[in-house]
C-alpha positions in Angstrom: 161.3 110.6 119.9 160.6 114.3 120.3 160.8 116.5 117.2 162.6 119.6 118.4 161.3 121.6 115.4 158.0 121.7 117.2 159.4 124.1 119.7 159.4 126.8 117.1 155.7 126.2 116.2 153.3 126.5 119.1 150.3 125.3 117.1 152.1 122.2 115.9 153.3 121.6 119.5 149.8 121.8 120.8 148.6 119.4 118.2 151.4 117.0 119.1 150.5 117.1 122.8 147.7 114.6 122.5 147.2 114.1 126.2 147.8 117.6 127.3 150.9 116.8 129.3 152.9 119.9 128.4 150.8 122.3 130.5 151.1 120.1 133.5 154.8 119.8 133.1 155.2 123.6 132.7 153.1 124.2 135.8 154.8 121.6 138.0 157.7 123.9 139.1 155.3 126.5 140.5 153.4 123.7 142.3 156.6 122.5 144.0 157.5 126.1 145.0 154.0 126.7 146.4 154.0 123.4 148.3 157.4 124.3 149.8 156.2 127.8 150.8 153.0 126.3 152.3 155.0 123.8 154.3 157.3 126.6 155.6 154.3 128.7 156.6 152.8 125.7 158.4 156.0 125.2 160.4 157.3 122.0 158.8 160.9 122.3 159.9 162.0 119.0 158.3 161.6 120.5 154.8 164.6 122.7 154.2 165.2 123.3 150.5 168.5 124.7 149.5 166.8 127.2 147.3 163.9 127.7 144.9 163.4 124.7 142.6 164.7 125.5 139.1 163.8 122.5 137.0 161.5 119.5 136.8 162.6 116.2 135.3 159.8 114.6 133.3 160.5 110.9 132.4 
């Protein structure tokens, strides 16, 4: 279970992220947008997003 109080304490949050997953999760939205832009620039017409990705679901 995630302790929401960690959100108010960046140092404690960093200590709790034992495997360094938070940075990857935070960067994933930008990676998806970059991949979509690169695909569009390459002429991949099958990829037609309805807009800029706004969220990433981490399970």
